N, C-alpha and C positions, 0 to 999 in steps of 0.2 A: 717411180718405176716407169719404164716405157709403156705406152699404150699399145699392147698387142691384142689380137682377138682373144687369145687365151686369157690374158690378164683381165681384159674387159669382161669376159663372160664370168670369171670367178668373182670379180668385184660386184658385178651386177647381181649374181646369185646371192651373195651375202647381203647385199642391199635389200633384196626382195624378201629375205628370210629372217633377218634380225631387225627388230623394231628400232634399236638404237644405232644401227649401222650408219656410217657416213660415206658418201661417195664424193670425193673432192678431186678435181683434175684441173690442171692449169700449167702455167709456166712461171718460173721464179727468176727475177732479175735482182741481183744483189745491189745494194746502194752504190758501190763503186764501179759497177759494170760499165765498160767503155761504150756500150751501146747508147748510153744517155748523152754522149758527145756527138752522136750521129742521129738526129731526130728523124730523118727520112727512113733509115734502117729500122729504128725503133718502131715507127708507125707500121712499117711493112711486117715486122715480127708480130705486132699486136693483131694486125688483120689476119695473118696466117694462123695465129693461135685461136682466135675466135672462130675462124672458118673451120678449123679442124675439130673444135669442140662442139660445133653446132649439131653434128650428127648424133653423138651420144646424148647430148642434152635433149634433143627431140625424141629420141627413143625412150628416155626416162620419163618424159612428160606425156608420152602417148598412152601410158597405162592409167 
């Protein structure tokens, strides 16, 4: 699901309240994705993904 502020707050609330809750975010590339034929674009997408995920990761680890 897309990471919106509403979705983030709902997931984070569940994560904080349920001991067995998991909070997994990321990007999926399927094995045959044409991005693997374009290493420069793949590297750029990886950098963008990590950059976007840094903020929620830092918020989760601040507690």
